[in-house]
C-alpha positions in Angstrom: -23.9 -19.7 5.9 -21.3 -19.2 3.2 -23.4 -16.5 1.6 -23.9 -14.8 5.0 -20.2 -14.9 5.7 -19.2 -13.4 2.4 -21.9 -10.7 2.7 -20.6 -9.7 6.2 -17.1 -9.7 5.0 -17.9 -7.5 2.0 -19.7 -5.0 4.3 -17.1 -5.0 6.9 -14.5 -4.4 4.2 -16.3 -1.2 3.3 -14.0 0.7 5.7 -11.2 2.3 3.7 -8.4 0.3 5.4 -10.2 -3.0 4.8 -11.0 -2.1 1.2 -7.4 -1.4 0.4 -6.0 -4.5 2.0 -8.7 -6.8 0.7 -7.2 -6.6 -2.8 -4.3 -8.9 -1.6 -6.5 -11.7 -0.5 -5.5 -14.6 -2.8 -2.9 -17.3 -2.5 -2.0 -19.8 0.2 1.0 -20.9 2.3 2.1 -23.2 5.1 3.0 -20.2 7.3 0.8 -18.2 9.6 1.2 -15.2 11.7 2.4 -16.1 15.2 2.7 -12.7 16.7 0.8 -11.6 19.7 -1.7 -8.8 20.0 0.9 -6.2 20.8 0.8 -7.1 24.5 4.5 -7.0 25.2 6.1 -4.8 27.8 5.0 -1.2 27.9 7.3 1.0 25.9 9.5 3.3 28.0 9.4 7.0 27.2 12.9 8.2 26.8 13.1 11.9 26.3 15.8 13.1 23.8 18.4 15.7 24.8 17.5 17.7 21.6 14.7 17.4 19.0 15.5 14.6 16.6 15.9 15.5 12.9 13.2 14.4 10.4 14.3 11.8 8.0 14.0 12.6 4.3 11.7 10.6 1.9 14.8 8.8 0.5 15.8 7.9 4.1 12.4 6.6 4.9 12.3 4.5 1.7 15.5 2.8 2.9 14.2 2.4 6.5 10.7 1.1 5.5 9.9 -2.6 5.8 11.1 -4.8 2.9 10.4 -8.4 2.0 13.7 -9.5 3.5 12.6 -8.2 6.9 9.7 -10.6 7.4 9.8 -14.4 7.9 6.4 -14.9 6.3 3.8 -13.0 4.4 4.3 -10.4 1.7 5.4 -6.8 1.9 4.5 -4.4 -1.0 4.5 -0.7 -1.8 1.1 1.0 -1.8 0.0 2.0 -5.3 -0.9 5.7 -5.6 -4.4 4.8 -6.8 -5.0 2.8 -3.6 -3.7 5.5 -1.2 -6.3 7.3 0.9 -5.2 10.9 1.3 -5.7 12.6 4.7 -8.1 15.2 3.4 -10.4 12.4 2.0 -11.3 11.1 5.4 -13.8 13.2 7.5 -14.4 12.4 11.1 -17.9 13.0 12.4 -16.3 14.3 15.7 -13.2 16.4 15.0 -11.7 15.2 18.3 -11.6 11.7 16.7 -9.8 12.8 13.6 -6.4 11.3 14.6 -8.1 7.9 15.0 -9.8 8.3 11.6 -6.4 9.1 9.9 -4.9 5.9 11.6 -7.8 3.7 10.4 -7.6 4.8 6.8 -3.8 4.3 6.6 -2.8 7.9 6.8 -0.8 9.9 9.4 -1.6 12.5 12.0 -0.4 16.0 11.6 1.8 17.3 8.8 5.0 15.2 8.4 8.0 16.4 6.4 8.1 13.1 4.6 6.2 9.8 4.5 6.2 6.3 2.8 3.7 3.5 2.9 3.9 -0.3 2.7 1.3 -3.1 2.9 1.8 -6.4 4.7 -0.4 -9.5 4.1 0.2 -12.5 6.2 0.1 -16.1 5.0 -3.3 -17.7 5.3 -4.0 -20.7 7.5 -4.4 -24.1 6.0 -7.9 -25.6 6.3 -8.2 -28.8 8.2 -8.6 -32.1 6.4 -12.1 -32.5 5.2 -13.0 -28.8 5.6 -16.2 -27.6 4.1 -16.2 -25.0 1.3 -17.0 -22.3 3.8 -14.2 -23.4 6.2 -11.7 -23.4 3.3 -12.9 -19.9 2.4 -12.5 -18.6 6.0 -9.1 -20.2 6.3 -8.0 -18.3 3.2 -9.2 -15.0 4.8 -7.7 -15.7 8.1 -4.6 -13.6 8.0 -3.4 -10.2 9.1 -3.4 -7.4 6.7 -1.5 -4.1 7.6 -0.9 -0.8 6.1 2.4 0.6 7.4 2.9 4.4 7.2 6.3 5.8 8.1 6.1 9.5 8.8 8.9 11.8 9.9 8.3 15.2 11.4 10.1 18.5 12.1 10.1 20.5 15.3 8.5 18.0 17.6 5.7 17.0 15.3 6.2 13.3 16.1 5.8 13.9 19.8 2.7 16.0 19.2 1.1 13.5 16.8 1.5 10.8 19.6 -0.1 13.1 22.1 -3.0 13.8 19.7 -3.6 10.0 19.1 -3.6 9.3 22.8 -6.0 12.1 23.5 -8.3 10.9 20.8 -8.2 7.4 22.1 -9.4 8.6 25.5 -12.0 11.1 24.2 -13.4 8.6 21.6 -13.3 5.5 23.7 -17.1 5.1 23.5 -16.9 5.0 19.7 -16.6 7.3 16.6 -17.4 7.3 12.9 -15.9 8.7 9.7 -16.6 9.0 6.0 -14.3 8.3 3.1 -15.6 9.1 -0.5 -19.2 8.8 0.8 -18.8 5.5 2.7 -19.4 5.7 6.4 -17.4 3.4 8.9 -18.5 3.1 12.5 -16.6 2.0 15.6 -18.4 1.3 18.8 -15.4 1.1 21.1 -11.7 2.1 21.4 -9.6 0.2 24.0 -6.0 1.0 24.8 -3.9 -2.2 25.2 -0.3 -2.7 26.3 2.0 -1.1 23.8 5.2 -2.8 22.5 8.7 -2.0 23.8 11.7 -0.8 21.8 10.7 2.7 20.8 10.7 6.1 22.5 6.9 6.0 22.8 4.1 3.7 21.7 0.4 3.2 21.6 -1.6 0.0 21.0 -5.4 -0.1 20.4 -8.1 -2.6 19.8 -11.1 -1.0 18.1 -14.5 -2.6 17.7 -16.1 -2.0 14.2 -19.8 -2.4 13.6 -21.1 -3.6 10.2 -24.3 -5.5 9.4 -24.8 -6.7 12.9 -21.3 -8.0 13.3 -18.9 -6.4 15.8 -15.4 -7.0 14.5 -12.0 -6.2 16.0 -9.5 -3.9 14.3 -6.1 -3.4 15.8 -3.5 -0.7 15.5 0.0 0.0 16.9 1.8 3.4 16.6 5.4 3.6 17.7 7.8 6.6 17.7 11.5 6.4 17.3 13.1 9.9 17.4 11.2 12.1 14.9 9.6 9.3 13.0 6.3 7.6 13.7 5.4 4.1 12.3 1.6 3.5 12.1 0.4 -0.1 11.9 -3.4 -0.4 11.5 -4.3 -4.2 11.1 -7.4 -6.1 10.0 -8.3 -9.7 9.4 -11.1 -10.5 7.0 -12.1 -13.7 8.8 -12.4 -11.8 12.0 -14.4 -9.1 10.1 -16.8 -11.8 9.0 -17.2 -13.6 12.3 -16.4 -11.0 15.0 -13.7 -13.3 16.5 -10.4 -12.0 17.7 -7.1 -12.2 15.8 -3.4 -11.8 16.6 -1.7 -8.6 15.7 1.6 -9.3 13.8 3.9 -7.8 16.5 7.0 -9.0 14.6 6.5 -6.2 12.1 6.8 -3.6 14.7 10.1 -5.0 16.0 11.5 -5.4 12.5 10.6 -1.8 11.7 12.1 -0.5 14.9 15.3 -2.3 14.1 15.6 -0.3 11.0 15.0 3.1 12.4 18.0 5.0 13.7 
């Protein structure tokens, strides 16, 4: 069983998003993610009187999530060597390209500036008398997120949201993409209830297929003014077992609170 779980985890982690986040897998803590799966009230769409101005890279750096903004887990900058550039991800169906960019931790369209962060939640503590495999799975059972903050000129943020929503509809029956020769496949894209607090929002649960295991991957994208915050999230225990996991909704609210 342990060998099988590890093998499934490794194969599921072949997706670019999982591969990036899996590097922060060690350590333990008493805390755990207690957020829901993004199923808070539907975000209200509040049109602006005039197009919002794009934030600069320096402004995005100040607005991006920091360690002090989270109650548990770890926030870090993304190393340049671990970043997946938009042009490295190729969707099999061009209509699904926006979802592809979301899944690899990139952005949709051409923002004026962007910054990235990773978040790794605290693992769960194994139960007393847990087996070696149960201890391993407890250590893997935590949310891992790539946050991309991207700010756009000339209505680009609104257009990127439209493109994402259109892709979620067109590719609801599944899609696939390749990053540096590695193919990732998703069998289903389901739109769920998006979080409140922004000018627009989208929440998705995607079903990834790897080695006979169908595993959930979750994502939330919120817009505030001319800035989009992308939050693709995985859980390696869920990738190994196919079980559901909670999206760390507190990250979205913390980030919205820092965007003006």
